[in-house]
C-alpha positions in Angstrom: -10.1 -4.0 -31.3 -8.8 -0.7 -30.1 -8.8 1.9 -32.9 -5.9 4.2 -32.4 -6.0 7.7 -33.8 -2.2 8.8 -34.7 -0.4 11.9 -35.1 3.4 12.3 -35.3 4.0 11.9 -31.7 1.7 8.9 -31.4 3.4 7.5 -34.4 6.8 8.1 -32.8 5.4 6.3 -29.6 4.1 3.2 -31.7 7.9 2.5 -32.5 8.8 2.2 -28.9 8.8 -1.7 -27.7 8.9 -2.8 -24.1 12.7 -2.9 -24.1 13.0 0.7 -25.0 10.4 1.5 -22.4 12.2 -0.5 -19.5 15.5 1.7 -20.5 13.4 4.7 -20.4 11.9 4.2 -17.0 15.4 3.0 -15.5 16.8 6.3 -16.7 13.9 8.4 -15.2 13.9 6.6 -12.0 16.1 9.0 -10.1 14.1 12.0 -11.4 11.0 10.6 -9.7 10.3 11.5 -6.1 10.7 8.5 -3.8 6.8 8.7 -2.9 6.0 7.6 -6.6 9.0 5.4 -7.5 7.3 2.2 -6.2 4.0 3.3 -7.9 5.8 3.9 -11.2 7.2 0.4 -11.2 3.8 -1.1 -10.2 1.8 0.8 -12.8 4.2 -0.5 -15.9 4.0 -4.0 -14.7 0.0 -3.8 -14.1 0.0 -2.4 -17.7 2.6 -3.7 -19.8 2.7 -2.9 -23.5 2.6 -6.5 -24.7 -1.0 -6.9 -23.2 -2.3 -3.8 -25.3 -0.4 -5.0 -28.3 -1.9 -8.4 -28.3 -5.5 -6.9 -28.6 -4.0 -4.3 -31.2 -3.0 -7.1 -33.2 -5.8 -9.4 -32.6 -8.5 -10.3 -35.2 -10.4 -12.0 -32.5 -10.4 -10.2 -29.1 -12.4 -13.1 -27.4 -10.3 -15.9 -28.5 -7.0 -13.6 -27.5 -8.5 -13.2 -24.1 -9.1 -16.9 -23.7 -5.7 -18.0 -25.1 -4.0 -15.8 -22.5 -6.4 -16.8 -19.8 -7.4 -13.3 -18.8 -9.7 -12.7 -15.9 -10.9 -9.5 -14.4 -10.8 -6.1 -16.2 -7.6 -6.1 -18.3 -8.9 -3.2 -20.8 -6.9 0.0 -20.1 -9.1 2.2 -22.0 -11.9 1.8 -19.5 -10.2 2.5 -16.1 -7.5 5.1 -17.1 -8.4 7.5 -14.4 -8.6 4.6 -11.6 -5.2 3.0 -12.9 -3.0 5.8 -11.9 -4.8 6.5 -8.4 -1.9 4.5 -6.9 0.3 7.7 -8.0 0.7 10.5 -5.2 1.0 12.7 -8.4 -2.3 11.6 -9.4 -3.7 14.9 -7.7 -2.1 16.6 -10.7 -3.4 14.2 -13.3 -5.7 16.7 -15.1 -2.7 19.2 -15.5 -0.5 16.2 -16.6 -2.9 14.9 -19.1 -3.5 18.4 -20.6 0.3 18.9 -21.1 0.6 15.6 -22.8 -2.0 16.2 -25.2 -0.7 19.7 -25.8 2.8 18.2 -26.6 1.4 15.5 -28.7 -0.5 18.0 -30.8 2.4 20.4 -31.1 5.4 17.8 -31.5 6.8 18.0 -35.1 9.8 16.1 -35.0 10.0 13.8 -32.0 12.5 11.6 -33.3 15.1 14.5 -32.8 15.0 14.1 -28.8 14.8 10.9 -26.8 11.6 9.6 -25.2 13.2 10.2 -21.9 13.7 13.8 -22.5 10.4 14.3 -23.9 8.8 12.9 -20.9 10.9 15.2 -18.9 9.9 18.2 -21.0 6.3 17.4 -20.6 6.6 17.0 -16.9 8.5 20.3 -16.4 5.5 21.8 -18.1 3.2 20.4 -16.0 5.0 21.1 -12.7 5.2 24.8 -13.6 1.6 24.9 -14.1 0.8 23.0 -11.0 3.3 25.0 -9.1 5.0 21.7 -7.7 8.2 20.1 -7.9 8.9 18.2 -11.0 9.9 14.9 -9.1 6.0 14.8 -8.1 5.2 14.7 -11.9 7.7 12.5 -13.8 6.2 9.2 -12.7 2.6 9.9 -13.6 3.8 11.6 -16.8 5.6 8.3 -18.1 2.6 6.5 -17.0 0.3 9.1 -19.2 2.5 8.8 -22.3 2.2 5.0 -22.0 -1.6 5.3 -21.7 -1.4 7.7 -24.9 0.5 4.9 -26.6 -1.8 2.2 -25.8 -5.2 4.0 -26.4 -4.3 6.7 -28.8 -5.2 10.5 -28.9 -8.9 9.9 -28.8 -8.8 7.4 -26.0 -7.0 10.0 -23.7 -9.0 12.8 -24.8 -12.2 10.8 -23.8 -11.2 10.6 -20.3 -13.7 12.7 -18.5 -12.7 13.2 -14.9 -10.7 16.3 -14.3 -9.1 15.3 -11.3 -8.3 12.4 -9.1 -9.3 12.2 -5.2 -6.3 10.5 -4.1 -4.5 10.6 -0.7 -5.2 14.4 -0.9 -4.7 15.0 2.9 -1.4 13.6 3.3 2.2 15.0 2.4 4.7 12.9 0.7 6.7 12.8 3.8 3.9 11.6 5.7 2.7 8.9 3.4 6.3 7.7 3.1 6.7 7.4 6.8 3.3 5.5 7.0 4.2 3.1 4.2 7.6 2.2 5.5 6.5 2.3 9.2 7.4 -0.9 11.3 4.9 -2.4 13.5 7.1 -3.7 16.1 8.1 -0.5 18.0 7.8 0.3 21.5 9.4 -1.6 24.5 8.2 -4.9 23.2 10.1 -3.9 20.0 13.3 -3.2 22.1 13.0 -6.3 23.9 13.1 -8.4 20.8 9.3 -9.2 20.8 7.4 -9.1 17.7 4.0 -7.8 17.2 1.5 -10.6 16.5 -0.6 -8.6 14.2 0.3 -6.2 11.4 -2.0 -3.7 9.3 -2.1 -4.4 5.5 -3.4 -1.3 3.4 -4.8 -2.1 0.1 -6.2 1.1 -1.3 -4.7 4.5 0.2 -7.2 6.6 -1.4 -9.8 5.9 1.0 -10.0 5.3 4.7 -10.6 2.0 6.1 -9.1 0.0 3.3 -7.1 -2.4 5.4 -7.0 -5.9 7.0 -5.1 -7.6 9.6 -2.4 -10.1 9.0 -0.8 -12.4 11.8 2.8 -12.4 12.1 4.1 -15.1 9.5 0.8 -15.2 7.9 0.6 -15.1 4.1 -1.2 -12.0 2.6 -3.9 -14.0 0.7 -4.9 -15.9 3.7 -4.7 -12.6 5.9 -7.0 -10.9 3.3 -9.7 -13.8 3.6 -10.4 -12.6 7.3 -12.0 -9.4 5.9 -15.6 -10.3 5.5 -16.8 -7.0 3.7 -18.4 -7.8 0.3 -15.8 -7.1 -2.6 -17.3 -9.8 -4.9 -20.1 -7.8 -5.9 -17.5 -5.3 -7.5 -14.8 -7.9 -8.6 -16.0 -11.7 -8.9 -12.4 -12.5 -8.4 -12.4 -11.3 -4.8 -14.2 -14.4 -3.5 -13.0 -13.8 0.1 -11.3 -10.5 1.0 -10.0 -7.6 -1.1 -7.3 -9.9 -2.8 -8.5 -12.0 -5.5 -7.8 -15.7 -4.6 -8.5 -19.3 -6.3 -5.8 -21.6 -5.4 -3.6 -19.9 -2.8 -0.7 -22.2 -3.8 0.8 -20.0 -6.5 -0.8 -22.0 -9.5 -3.3 -19.6 -10.8 -1.7 -16.1 -10.5 -5.0 -14.4 -9.3 -3.2 -12.8 -6.3 -0.7 -10.7 -7.8 -0.3 -7.4 -6.2 2.0 -4.3 -6.1 3.9 -3.5 -2.8 3.8 0.4 -2.3 5.5 0.3 1.0 6.9 -2.1 3.6 8.2 -4.7 0.9 11.1 -5.5 3.4 8.4 -6.5 5.9 7.5 -9.6 3.8 9.3 -12.6 3.5 11.9 -12.9 0.9 10.9 -14.0 -2.5 11.5 -17.7 -3.2 12.5 -19.2 -6.4 9.1 -20.8 -6.9 7.4 -17.5 -6.7 10.0 -16.0 -9.0 9.4 -18.8 -11.6 5.6 -18.3 -11.3 6.0 -14.4 -11.7 8.0 -15.1 -15.0 5.5 -17.8 -16.2 2.5 -15.4 -16.0 4.3 -12.8 -17.6 3.9 -10.4 -14.6 7.9 -10.0 -14.6 10.1 -10.3 -17.5 12.0 -13.5 -18.0 15.3 -11.4 -18.4 14.8 -9.1 -15.2 16.7 -9.6 -12.5 14.2 -10.0 -9.4 15.5 -8.5 -6.0 15.0 -10.3 -2.7 11.9 -7.9 -1.8 10.3 -6.8 -5.1 7.3 -4.7 -5.7 5.4 -7.2 -7.5 4.5 -10.3 -5.6 2.0 -13.2 -5.3 0.1 -12.5 -2.2 -0.4 -16.1 -1.3 3.5 -16.6 -1.3 4.2 -13.5 0.8 4.4 -13.8 4.5 3.8 -10.6 6.6 6.1 -9.5 9.4 5.2 -6.0 9.4 3.0 -3.3 8.2 2.6 -3.1 4.2 0.7 -1.0 1.8 -0.4 -3.1 -1.4 -2.2 -2.3 -4.6 -4.3 -5.0 -6.3 -4.3 -5.6 -9.9 -7.7 -5.4 -11.7 -6.8 -8.6 -13.9 -4.8 -11.7 -14.2 -3.8 -13.9 -16.8 -0.7 -15.5 -18.8 0.6 -12.9 -21.1 2.3 -14.7 -23.5 -0.5 -17.4 -23.7 1.7 -20.4 -23.1 1.3 -23.3 -21.0 3.9 -25.5 -19.2 
């Protein structure tokens, strides 16, 4: 059970529920640079408040994890740095964390200003110190404030790493171009022919973290063609970098976030929507677009290059079974 050290700002945060946070992220979205808009959506899907709260309220964490059928590593406090590695803004994480803690220690009446405005205030402060546009900071600042709500002041202070080595050598424009690039260009594309193979990146922070998908092949099956050893680091990765068990949408192991190229994947079906809602990866009252950022890899057929992020855990968030 996580012990949360509270101050005035953290006490204010504990009164914010998922609905409130959903509205905050919706209002912040236009302020976030396009390079981190998808990352923000994915991060808040991977680390929902209700997952953290289930364990904060639990008297028996082991029984809670069994009830929720959790597998992998669902403990945010053990992977704070790695959790935000999908953000382009992760290169500014040390400054952002410092700004969040400084604000949390100094805020005396946080109720006088909306959470949205407080996040923008913190992001502005971090942007000035980092000498970078505020839009590059807003998304990761929102995630950092949510981390503070979930792990407390002590948990955030305890994060030891000062910086994140993530996609350091690429500009935001270059990265966006890479993510959204099609694989069917050239003369063959003009003549209406499609490439038979596409590149799927699953970790932008390291070179060579990609696998090949045949045209129309689902991402889970395509991932299994990558014969490198992933299981030694994550037992769920039995074949390839994307965890798999059933490959039929029944288990929820293969849920991913799509950073780029979401339109290069097949449209989501009603079956996949129902499974995402069943597992709790998408709220039941959320309208799901035709090409969403959260997908089941086994249900996502590939028709072009894509960049995805693999969740470190899976389960059934509300603990219910059909």
